N, C-alpha and C positions, 0 to 999 in steps of 0.2 A: 554352781554345781551343787547338787543335793548332798547332804551329809550322809555318809554310809550307814551310820547308826540309825538315822531317820528312815532310810530305805529299808534297813533290816527290820525295824519295828513294823513298818507297813506290811512287808512280806510276812512277818510273823502273825500279824492280825489277819491277813488273808488266809494264812495257814490254819489259824484258829477257826475261821469260818468254814473252810473246807473240811477240817477235821470234825467240826460240829456235825456237818451233814454226813460225814463218814460214819460217825458213831450212831447216827439216826437211820442210816441206810438199811439196816436189817429189820426195821420196824414192820414192813409188809410181811416178812417171813414169820415174825412172831404173832402178828395178827392172824395169819393163817393157822399157826399152831393153836392159838386160843380158840379160834373158830371151830377147828376140828377136834379140839381137846386131845391132841396127840402130836408128838414131835415127828411122826412119820419117819422119813429117812434122813431128816436133818441131823447134823452132828453138832455137839456143843463145843468141840475142840477149839475153833477160832475164838469163841467168846471167853472160855476159861483161860486161854493163853493171853488174851488181851487184858484180862483182869490183872495178871501179874505184870504184864508189860507197862500198863498205866501206873501201877503202884511204884514200880522202879523209876519211871520218868518223873513222877511227882517228887520222889525223894531226891532225884538228880537235880531238880530245879530249885531245891531249897537254898536259901542264901548262904547257909553254912556248908553247903556242898559245892554248888556252882552258882555264884552270884549273877545278878542281872538276867534271870531266866523266868521272870514272872509269867510270860506267855506260854512257857512249857508247863508250868504248874496249872494254870487256869484250864487249859484244854484237856490235860490228862486227868485232872481232878474230876471234871465233868464226865470224861470217858470212863473213869473207874466206877463212878456211881451208876452210870447207865449200863455198863457191862454186867455189873452185879445184878441189876434188875433183869437183864436178859437171861442170865444164868438161873435166876430164881424162877422165871417162867418155864425155862427148860426143865428145871427140877420138878416143878409141879405136875407137868404133863408127861414125864418119863416114867418108865417102869422102875422097879426097885434096883435092878442090876445097873441101869444107867445112873440112877440117883447115887448109888454107892460110889461109882467112879467119880462123879462130880464132887462128892463130899471129900473123898480121898485127895483129889487134885487140889481143892481149895485149902484143906488142912496143910498140905505140903507147902503151898504158896505162902500161907500165913507164917509157918515156921521159918521158911527161907527168908522172908522179909524181916522177921524179928532178929534173926542171926545177922543178916546183912547190915541192918541199922546199928546193932550192938557193936559189931566189929568196926564199922566205919567211924562211929563217934568215940569209941574207946581207944582204938589203936592208931588211927590216922589223924594227924593234926595239920590243919591248913587245907584250903579249898583245892589246891592243885592235886594233892595226892588223893583226896576224897573224890574229886571229879574224875580222875583217871580210873579208880576202882569202879565207881558206880556207872561211869560211862561205858566201860568194857562190859559190865553185867547187862546194862541196858541194850547194848548192841546184840549180845547173845539172845536176849529175850525178844528183841524186835525181830531178829531173824526167825525165832520160833513162831512169832505171831504171823509173819508173812509166809512162812512155809507150812503153817497149820492147814491152809486150804488145799495142800497137795493131795490130801485124802479125797477131797471133793473133786479136784481136777482129774484124779485117776478115775473116779466114778463117771465123770463127764466123758472121758475118752472111751471107757469100756462100754458104756450104755448109749453113747452117741446122743446124750440128752443133757441140756443145761438147766433142767427143771430145778435142781437142787443147788445151783450156783447163782445166787442173786446178782442180777446185772448191776444194780445201783451200788452194791457193795464193791464190786470189781472196779467200776469206773471211779468211785470215790477213793479207793486205794491207790489207783494210778495217779489221780490229780493230787492227792495228799502227798505222795512220795515226791512228785516234781517240785511242789511249792516248798516243802521243808528241806529239800536238797538245796534249793536256791538260798533259803534262809541260812543254812549251814555254810554255804560258800561265801556269803557276804562278810561274815566274821568267822573265819575258818574254824569249824567245830567238827572234827572227824567222828565224834561219838553220835552226832545227829546225822551227818552226811552218809556214813556207811550203811546204816539200817534203812534209811529212806531211799537211798539209791537202789538197794535191793528191793524195797517196797515198790518202786517204780517199775522194775523189771517184772516182779510178781504180778502186779496189776495189769501190765501189758500182756503177759502170757494168758491171764484169765480172759481178757477182752478178745484175744485172738481165738481162744477156744470157744468163746461165746459166739463169735462170728462164724466159726467153722461148723458148729453143731446146732445152731439155732433152728435151721430148717428141718433137721432130723428129729427134733424134740416133739413128742406127742403131748401137746398141752391138754388134750381132752381127758387124758388119764388123771390129770391133776385134780379136776373137780370130782371125778369118781372116787379118788382116794380120800378126799376130804369127807365126802358123804359116807363112805365105808367106815372111816375112822370114827366119825361122829355117831354112826349107827352102833358100832361096837361099844362105844363108851356109854351110850344110852342103855343098851342091853345090860351092861355090867352094873350100872347104877340101879337097875330094876331088880337085881338079884337080892 
């Protein structure tokens, strides 16, 4: 019979692979943004929320907070770097009003992480108490990350169009939630199980919406919008 720790490690590696593709799944969206030199109707909310989420999980996986969590650190460290890159692209191609919101959100996140790290390392002694605090915080921000697409889901329902809800991001969210939920169950970790269980539900709802509104989506408007955005950008640069 296979050792439970070995099985958990294998599942964790699979989770890392799926999470890797989850973090890469918005790439087509950002290629579209770069091509049109405009963020169009895309929102930065999920990416800004994921920056904080990854930062908290990297801290959670540190040996002085929650030992034996190397796989949590590796994938969330990669995710943190990539999400910052996505936010940077969003920042470059946004107008000043959106840029200001992104700056404010990132400053708040940096201040929050600094306070969290200070409080944890100064006032909490032992990995059990530290794991509990950071685990609870991680659950809260994981929930924020998974609920941040709610604004996009609302847009899908009102417009009957899935144009601004990337399919690969939705399916990656669903698969990622399932695998990490299994990982948490093998060596029971409620701090990983709860948010990823919610992530599974969130991903499933997005896939259902995608199936429901795919046929009513006018994909032809997408190319026209890219051409229009590029044209406006070129005119602005000529001034």
